[in-house]
C-alpha positions in Angstrom: 13.9 -28.0 2.8 15.0 -26.2 6.3 17.5 -23.3 5.6 19.4 -21.5 8.3 18.1 -18.0 8.6 19.2 -16.5 12.2 16.6 -14.3 13.5 17.3 -11.0 15.5 14.5 -11.9 18.1 13.5 -15.5 19.2 10.1 -16.8 18.0 7.8 -16.7 21.2 6.7 -20.2 22.1 4.2 -21.6 24.4 1.5 -24.2 25.1 -1.4 -22.4 26.2 -2.4 -19.2 24.3 -0.5 -16.7 21.9 -1.0 -13.3 20.4 1.1 -11.2 17.9 0.0 -7.7 17.5 1.2 -4.7 15.7 2.0 -2.7 18.9 3.3 -4.0 22.1 0.5 -2.6 24.1 -2.0 -4.2 21.7 -0.3 -7.7 22.4 -0.2 -6.9 26.1 -3.6 -6.1 26.3 -4.7 -9.4 24.5 -2.5 -11.5 26.7 -4.0 -10.0 29.8 -7.6 -11.1 28.5 -6.5 -14.6 27.8 -4.7 -14.6 31.1 -8.3 -13.5 32.6 -10.0 -16.1 30.8 -11.2 -14.8 27.9 -11.1 -16.7 24.4 -9.1 -15.7 21.1 -12.0 -13.4 20.1 -12.3 -11.6 23.4 -8.4 -11.2 23.2 -8.3 -10.5 19.6 -11.0 -7.3 20.1 -9.2 -6.2 23.2 -5.9 -6.1 21.2 -7.5 -4.4 18.2 -9.0 -1.7 19.9 -5.8 -0.9 22.0 -4.0 -0.5 18.6 -7.0 1.9 17.8 -5.6 4.1 20.5 -1.7 3.4 20.6 -1.3 3.5 16.7 -3.5 6.6 15.7 -1.2 7.6 12.6 -2.3 4.1 11.2 -5.6 2.9 12.7 -8.7 4.4 14.4 -12.0 3.2 16.4 -13.8 5.1 13.7 -12.2 3.5 11.0 -12.2 -0.6 9.3 -11.5 -3.9 10.9 -12.1 -6.6 8.8 -12.1 -9.8 10.9 -11.5 -13.7 10.8 -12.7 -15.9 13.3 -12.1 -19.6 14.0 -14.0 -21.6 16.5 -12.8 -24.9 17.0 -15.7 -26.5 18.8 -17.6 -25.9 15.5 -14.5 -26.1 13.1 -16.0 -23.2 11.3 -14.1 -20.1 10.0 -16.0 -16.9 9.5 -15.1 -13.7 8.3 -16.6 -10.3 9.6 -17.0 -7.6 6.8 -15.5 -4.5 9.1 -15.7 -2.0 6.0 -18.1 0.8 5.6 -20.2 1.8 2.7 -20.1 5.2 0.8 -23.1 7.5 2.0 -26.4 7.8 0.0 -25.6 11.5 -0.9 -22.1 10.6 -2.5 -21.6 10.3 -6.5 -19.1 10.6 -8.9 -20.8 13.5 -10.2 -20.3 15.3 -7.2 -16.1 14.7 -7.5 -16.1 15.4 -11.0 -17.9 18.5 -11.0 -17.1 19.9 -7.7 -13.5 18.5 -6.8 -11.6 18.6 -10.2 -11.9 14.9 -10.6 -10.2 14.0 -7.3 -11.2 12.4 -4.0 -9.2 14.9 -1.8 -8.4 14.2 2.0 -11.0 15.1 4.5 -14.6 14.8 5.2 -15.9 14.0 1.5 -14.0 10.7 1.3 -15.5 9.4 4.5 -17.5 6.0 4.3 -19.6 4.6 7.6 -17.3 3.7 10.4 -17.6 0.0 10.6 -14.6 -0.9 13.1 -16.9 -0.4 16.2 -19.5 -2.8 14.6 -17.1 -5.3 13.5 -15.4 -5.3 16.9 -18.9 -5.5 18.9 -20.2 -8.3 16.1 -17.1 -10.4 16.8 -17.3 -10.1 20.6 -21.2 -10.5 20.5 -21.3 -13.7 18.4 -18.1 -15.3 19.0 -16.4 -13.9 22.5 -17.4 -14.7 26.1 -16.8 -11.3 27.6 -18.6 -8.3 28.1 -17.5 -5.2 26.2 -16.6 -3.5 29.4 -13.9 -6.3 30.3 -12.4 -6.3 26.6 -12.3 -2.3 26.5 -10.9 -1.7 29.8 -7.0 -1.8 28.4 -7.8 0.6 25.8 -9.7 3.1 28.1 -6.6 3.1 30.4 -4.4 3.9 27.8 -6.6 6.7 26.1 -7.4 8.0 29.6 -4.0 7.9 31.1 -1.7 8.5 28.0 1.1 6.1 26.6 4.5 7.2 25.5 4.7 7.4 21.8 6.9 5.0 20.0 9.2 6.2 17.4 7.1 5.0 14.3 4.0 6.5 16.1 6.0 9.6 16.6 7.4 9.8 12.8 4.1 9.1 11.5 2.4 11.6 13.3 5.0 14.4 12.5 4.5 13.5 8.9 1.0 15.1 9.1 1.9 18.4 10.9 2.1 20.0 7.8 -1.0 19.0 6.6 -2.8 20.6 9.7 -0.9 23.7 9.4 -1.7 24.3 5.9 -5.6 24.0 6.6 -6.1 24.7 10.2 -9.8 25.0 9.9 -10.3 21.7 8.3 -8.1 19.9 10.8 -8.6 22.1 14.3 -10.4 19.1 15.9 -7.7 16.8 15.1 -4.9 19.3 16.0 -6.6 20.0 19.5 -6.0 15.9 20.1 -2.6 15.3 18.6 -1.0 18.4 18.2 -2.0 20.0 21.7 1.0 22.1 21.7 1.1 23.2 18.2 3.1 19.8 17.2 2.6 16.3 17.6 4.3 14.2 20.4 7.9 13.3 20.0 9.4 10.1 20.8 9.0 8.9 24.4 6.3 12.0 25.1 2.7 10.6 26.3 -0.1 10.9 24.3 -3.5 11.2 26.2 -6.8 11.1 24.3 -9.4 12.2 26.7 -12.5 12.4 24.4 -11.7 8.8 23.2 -11.7 7.6 26.7 -15.0 9.4 27.3 -16.7 7.7 24.3 -15.4 4.3 25.4 -17.2 5.4 29.0 -20.4 6.4 27.3 -20.4 3.2 25.3 -19.8 0.9 28.7 -22.6 2.9 30.7 -25.0 1.5 27.9 -23.8 -1.9 28.2 -24.2 -1.5 32.0 -27.8 -0.1 31.9 -28.8 -3.2 29.7 -26.7 -6.0 31.4 -30.0 -7.4 33.0 -30.9 -8.3 29.2 -27.9 -10.9 29.0 -24.4 -10.3 27.7 -25.2 -10.4 24.0 -28.2 -8.3 24.4 -26.2 -5.5 26.4 -23.5 -5.6 23.6 -26.2 -5.4 20.9 -27.5 -2.3 22.6 -24.2 -0.6 22.8 -23.7 -1.3 19.2 -26.9 0.7 18.8 -26.1 3.6 20.7 -23.0 3.9 18.4 -25.1 3.6 15.1 -28.4 4.8 15.9 -28.3 6.8 19.3 -26.6 9.8 20.5 -23.1 9.0 19.1 -24.4 8.4 15.5 -26.4 11.7 15.8 -23.0 13.8 16.7 -20.8 12.2 14.1 -23.8 12.9 11.3 -24.0 16.6 12.5 -20.3 17.0 12.4 -20.2 15.5 8.9 -22.9 18.1 7.8 -21.1 20.8 9.2 -18.1 20.1 7.5 -19.9 19.5 4.1 -19.6 15.7 4.3 -22.3 13.6 3.0 -22.8 11.1 5.7 -25.9 11.2 7.2 -27.8 9.6 10.3 -29.6 7.4 7.9 -26.3 6.1 6.5 -25.6 5.4 9.9 -28.9 3.7 11.0 -29.0 1.6 8.0 -25.4 0.2 8.2 -24.1 -3.0 9.5 -21.2 -5.5 9.0 -22.1 -8.9 8.0 -20.9 -12.3 9.1 -19.7 -14.0 5.9 -18.1 -17.1 4.4 -14.4 -16.9 3.7 -12.6 -17.2 0.1 -10.7 -20.3 0.3 -7.9 -21.3 -1.8 -5.0 -24.2 -1.6 -1.3 -24.5 -1.4 -0.6 -27.9 -1.6 -1.5 -29.5 1.7 -2.6 -26.1 3.3 -5.8 -24.4 2.6 -5.7 -20.3 2.7 -8.8 -18.4 4.1 -9.2 -14.7 3.4 -12.1 -12.2 3.4 -14.1 -11.7 0.2 -13.4 -9.6 -3.1 -14.6 -6.3 -1.0 -11.0 -6.5 0.1 -7.8 -7.6 -1.9 -7.8 -10.8 0.4 -8.1 -13.3 -2.4 -4.7 -12.1 -3.9 -3.1 -13.9 -1.1 -4.9 -17.0 -1.8 -5.1 -16.7 -5.5 -1.1 -15.9 -5.7 -0.4 -19.1 -3.7 -2.7 -21.2 -5.8 -1.1 -20.2 -8.8 2.3 -21.3 -7.3 1.6 -24.8 -5.5 2.4 -26.9 -8.7 6.2 -25.3 -8.6 9.4 -26.6 -6.9 9.9 -23.3 -5.0 12.5 -24.8 -2.6 14.7 -26.0 -5.2 14.8 -22.4 -6.8 16.6 -21.3 -3.5 15.6 -18.7 -1.3 15.3 -15.2 -2.7 17.2 -16.2 -5.9 16.7 -14.5 -9.1 14.5 -17.1 -10.3 12.4 -17.4 -7.1 11.9 -13.3 -6.8 11.1 -13.2 -10.5 8.5 -16.3 -10.2 6.6 -15.3 -7.0 6.5 -11.4 -8.1 5.1 -12.7 -11.4 2.7 -14.3 -9.8 1.7 -11.6 -7.7 1.5 -9.5 -11.0 -1.2 -11.5 -12.2 -3.2 -11.7 -9.4 -3.0 -7.9 -8.7 -4.3 -7.5 -12.4 -7.1 -9.7 -11.4 -7.8 -7.6 -8.4 -7.8 -4.5 -10.4 -10.4 -5.6 -13.0 -12.5 -8.0 -10.8 -12.4 -7.0 -7.3 -15.2 -4.9 -5.5 -18.3 -4.8 -3.5 -20.1 -8.3 -4.8 -23.6 -6.4 -3.3 -22.7 -4.2 -6.3 -20.5 -6.0 -8.7 -20.5 -9.5 -10.1 -17.1 -10.8 -9.1 -16.5 -14.1 -10.8 -14.9 -15.3 -7.6 -15.6 -19.2 -8.1 -13.6 -18.8 -11.5 -10.9 -16.7 -9.9 -10.4 -19.8 -7.6 -10.7 -22.5 -9.8 -7.5 -24.4 -10.2 -8.0 -24.7 -14.0 -7.8 -21.0 -13.9 -4.7 -20.8 -11.3 -3.2 -23.0 -13.5 -3.8 -21.1 -16.6 -2.5 -18.1 -15.2 0.7 -19.7 -14.2 1.4 -20.5 -17.9 1.7 -17.0 -19.0 4.7 -16.4 -16.5 7.9 -16.2 -18.5 10.9 -16.8 -16.6 13.3 -15.1 -18.9 11.4 -11.6 -18.9 9.0 -9.6 -16.2 5.9 -8.0 -17.2 6.7 -4.7 -18.4 3.4 -3.5 -17.4 0.5 -4.9 -15.4 -0.6 -8.1 -17.5 -3.8 -8.1 -18.9 -6.6 -9.8 -16.5 -7.5 -13.6 -17.1 -10.7 -15.0 -18.5 -12.4 -16.6 -14.7 -15.9 -16.3 -16.3 -14.8 -19.4 -18.5 -14.1 -21.6 -15.2 -17.3 -20.1 -13.3 -20.1 -20.4 -16.0 -18.6 -21.6 -19.1 -18.9 -18.3 -20.9 -15.6 -16.7 -21.9 -15.7 -12.6 -21.7 -13.0 -10.4 -23.4 -11.1 -8.2 -20.9 -8.1 -6.0 -21.4 -6.1 -3.3 -19.3 -7.7 -0.5 -21.1 -5.7 2.9 -21.2 -3.4 2.6 -18.4 -0.8 5.3 -18.1 2.2 5.4 -15.8 1.3 8.0 -12.8 3.2 9.3 -9.8 1.7 9.3 -5.9 2.3 8.3 -2.5 2.3 4.4 -2.1 0.3 4.6 1.5 1.2 2.5 4.5 -1.7 2.9 7.3 -3.1 -0.2 8.6 -2.2 -2.7 11.6 -2.9 -6.1 12.6 -3.3 -8.6 15.5 -4.0 -12.4 15.8 -4.5 -14.7 18.5 -4.8 -18.4 19.4 -6.2 -19.4 22.6 -5.8 -22.8 24.8 -9.2 -24.2 23.3 -7.9 -24.0 19.6 -9.9 -20.9 18.5 -8.2 -18.4 16.5 -8.9 -14.8 15.6 -7.0 -12.5 12.8 -7.9 -8.8 12.2 -6.5 -5.9 10.3 -7.5 -2.5 11.7 -6.9 0.7 9.8 -7.6 4.4 9.0 -5.0 6.7 10.3 -5.5 10.4 11.2 -5.5 13.1 8.4 -7.8 11.1 6.1 -10.4 13.0 7.6 -10.9 15.0 10.6 -11.6 14.1 14.2 -15.2 14.4 15.4 -15.0 16.9 18.4 -15.8 15.4 21.9 -15.7 11.8 20.6 -11.8 11.6 19.8 -12.5 9.6 16.8 -12.3 10.2 12.9 -14.8 9.1 10.7 -13.6 6.2 8.3 -11.6 7.8 5.2 -11.6 4.3 2.9 -13.3 6.5 0.3 -9.8 7.0 -0.9 -9.8 3.5 -2.4 -12.5 4.0 -4.6 -12.4 5.1 -8.4 -14.4 7.8 -10.4 -14.8 5.4 -13.5 -18.0 4.1 -13.6 -17.2 0.9 -15.3 -14.5 0.1 -12.8 -15.3 -2.9 -10.5 -14.6 -0.7 -7.3 -16.1 2.4 -8.8 -18.1 5.0 -6.2 -21.6 4.4 -5.9 -23.8 5.1 -3.1 -24.1 2.6 -0.4 -21.3 0.6 -2.2 -17.9 -0.5 0.0 -14.6 0.6 -1.5 -12.0 -2.1 -2.1 -10.2 -2.2 0.8 -6.5 -3.3 1.3 -6.5 -4.7 4.8 -7.1 -8.3 4.6 -6.4 -10.9 7.6 -5.8 -14.2 6.8 -5.7 -17.9 8.3 -4.1 -21.2 6.8 -5.1 -24.6 7.6 -2.8 -27.5 7.2 -4.5 -31.1 6.5 -8.0 -29.5 7.8 -6.4 -28.3 11.1 -5.6 -24.8 12.1 -1.8 -23.8 11.1 -1.5 -20.1 11.3 -3.5 -16.8 11.3 -1.3 -14.2 9.8 -1.3 -11.0 8.4 0.2 -7.3 8.4 -0.1 -3.5 7.6 1.2 -2.0 4.3 -1.5 -1.3 1.9 -0.9 -3.0 -1.5 2.5 -4.6 0.0 0.4 -6.5 2.3 -0.4 -9.6 0.0 3.3 -9.9 -1.1 4.6 -9.8 2.5 1.9 -12.5 3.7 2.7 -14.6 0.7 6.5 -14.5 1.3 6.1 -15.1 5.0 4.0 -18.2 4.6 6.5 -19.5 1.8 9.4 -19.1 4.3 7.7 -21.2 6.9 6.5 -23.9 4.6 8.6 -24.1 1.6 12.0 -23.1 3.5 11.3 -24.6 7.0 11.8 -21.3 8.9 10.2 -20.6 12.2 7.6 -17.6 12.2 10.1 -15.1 13.4 13.0 -15.9 11.0 10.2 -15.9 8.2 9.3 -12.7 9.3 12.7 -11.2 9.4 13.8 -12.8 6.3 14.4 -9.9 3.3 11.6 -9.2 1.3 10.3 -7.7 -2.2 7.4 -6.1 -3.3 6.0 -5.6 -6.9 4.3 -2.4 -7.7 3.3 -3.1 -11.1 -0.6 -2.0 -11.0 -2.7 0.7 -10.0 -2.2 1.4 -6.3 -5.3 1.1 -4.1 -5.3 4.7 -2.9 -6.1 7.6 -4.2 -4.9 8.9 -6.8 -3.8 5.4 -7.6 -0.1 5.7 -8.8 0.9 3.3 -11.2 4.6 2.1 -11.7 4.9 -0.2 -14.7 7.4 -3.2 -14.0 8.5 -1.4 -10.8 9.9 -3.7 -7.9 11.1 -2.7 -4.6 13.7 -5.0 -2.8 15.1 -4.7 0.6 18.8 -4.0 0.9 19.6 -7.2 2.4 18.8 -9.0 -0.9 22.1 -9.7 -2.7 23.4 -7.4 -5.6 23.9 -10.3 -7.9 20.2 -11.2 -7.5 19.5 -7.4 -8.1 21.7 -7.8 -11.0 19.8 -10.8 -12.2 16.2 -9.3 -11.8 17.2 -6.1 -13.9 18.4 -8.3 -16.4 15.0 -9.9 -16.7 13.4 -6.5 -17.3 12.4 -5.5 -13.6 12.4 -2.0 -12.9 14.2 -2.2 -9.6 14.7 -0.2 -6.7 16.6 -0.8 -3.6 14.9 -0.2 -0.2 16.7 0.1 3.0 17.7 -3.2 4.8 14.6 -3.2 7.0 11.9 -1.2 5.6 8.6 -0.5 7.0 7.1 -0.2 3.6 7.4 -4.0 3.3 5.0 -4.6 5.9 4.9 -5.4 9.4 4.1 -9.3 9.6 2.5 -10.9 12.5 2.1 -14.8 12.7 1.2 -17.6 15.1 1.9 -21.2 13.9 0.2 -24.1 15.8 2.1 -27.4 16.0 -0.7 -30.1 16.7 1.9 -32.7 17.4 3.7 -31.1 20.0 1.1 -28.6 21.3 3.5 -25.7 21.1 2.5 -22.1 19.5 5.2 -20.2 18.1 4.5 -16.4 17.9 6.4 -14.3 15.4 6.5 -10.4 15.2 8.0 -8.1 12.7 11.0 -5.9 14.0 10.2 -3.5 11.1 7.4 -1.7 13.1 6.5 -1.9 17.0 4.9 -5.5 16.3 5.4 -8.0 19.4 4.2 -11.4 20.4 3.3 -12.6 23.7 2.1 -16.1 25.0 2.7 -18.9 27.6 
C-alpha cells in the first residue's frame, strides 16, 4: 500500500551509480571514485575513510568498520569483521579491583584498532584500485582542512569539558581538536596534519611495494600498520598511558571475511553481520513481523508502533542474552533465525499491553539442536546513563551491480589520540560487560558486542537495498522502520527515511554503564498526540523527542529497481547525510 508522504528532499536518482553517506564530503568522495571508474568497494572505502576525517566526533581511522560487500559477478554476499579484540593483558579482575567495577573512558577501554584492516581487506579482496587512489580524497581533507558542520561542531564542543577536566590524559587529543583552547565552531576549518602524515606514510609503503602487484602492495601497507612502525608507535603510547594494548596484540590481529546472517521478510532476504555485532536484531525483528499485515494497521498508528516496538523488544532481549563473539561464546544463531522460533516469539506479544520491562529471552536452542535450555533475565534493575550516539554509515551501488555497506565508528574522547599519528585507538571496550557469565563479557582476545551494523536486502534473489545508520542502539529500530516504510507502505527511500520514528529503550544499553530504562519508548514529535495517548494507555513509558531528532539515527539507503534500471538514493536530514548519483 503506497501512502502519500512528502519529503523535504527529493530522492536522488540515477541509472549508473549511487552513494549515500553520513557526511556530504564522504558522499562526494565515493562519487568521485565511481566517476574515475572504481567499483562500489573502491568508492565505499574512499567514502568511509573520508568520514573518518570529517566526522571525528563519531568515527576514527583507528576505530571500527564492519562491512558487507556484494559482488554481482559471483552473486555472493560477504561480511568483514571490522572489530578489534581486547588485549591479552586485559581482564575483568583488573576493572573490578582497580577501577571500582567501571570501564572508564580512556586508554584502558581500548581494543585493537580494526578499521584500517577492514578498509584495506575490502579494497584488496573486492576492489580494483590502489590504496593511494581511494585515500586521496581523505588525505586532501586532512591536510588542507574542511569547514566543520553544525553536528560536528556540536559534537566536538560537547567534549571540551572532558579535555579540560583531565588535561594530561587528553593532551594529544586537544592538540589536534582544540588547538586554540576550544573546538572549532560552525564553519571554522579543521586541519589534521598528523593524520595526513599517517596516510602519506601508508601510501609510501604501497608505492615501495607496487612492483609486487596491487593486492600484495595493499597487504604490505596493512602489515606496516599492524606489524611495523605504526604498530610500534601505537603500542608504545598505550604502554606510556597505562593501557593494555601491546605490539603482540597488534601483530596477532586480523579481521575475517565471514558469511552473513540471513533472515527473511516476505519476499526479501535480510543480510547482516554476525552476532559479534547487533546486526541480527534487524533480521530477527523483521522475521518476527513477516506474517503480520502491517500496512493494514496504518503507518505509525498506535497498533503499528506498539507491534513493531514489541518485536524489537523481543529481539533486543535475545541480543542481551545470546549475542557475543562466536569465537568465545556459543551463540545459537541458527535457532534464533529459525522460522519456528521467530513465530514463537511473535506469539508472546500482547497487543493490549506493552512489556513493562525487558521480556525474557526465548529458547532458541530448541530450534537449533532440539535441546531446550532455561533462560531468564536475572536481576536487572533500572539504571540511568547516557544513550550514546556515535558512528556513521556509507553505502554504494555501482554500474556493475556490486554493492557496499559499512558502519564506521569510534568517536573522540573514548580514548586519546596517539601523538604524531592523528588517530585514536578503538575504544569499543565500552561495549563489554564485567559479568563473567554474560555473552559479551570482557575476555582477553575477545571482541566486544558491537552496535554498528551494516545491512543489505535482496528481493527475489536480486540486490534490493544496502542500508544502515549511526545511532548506537537506535540503529536497529531506524533500519527496521525505514525498510518497512519502503516495502509495506510504498515510500521512496527519501520519504521512508524522513518519516517520523520511534525507538524503544526497554533493554540494557550497549554502552557502559549499560543504562536500563524499563518500558521506555522515545517518539519523534511528529507522531500524533492521539497515538501517544494510545501508547501510554498500553503501558509504554513514552517520551516525546524533537520533531527531527538525530538520536533516532541518520539513515542512508539505495533502492535498486531492476525493472527500470533506476537507482534511488535516500539520505537523512537529521544529520549531515547526503546522496549523490547519476
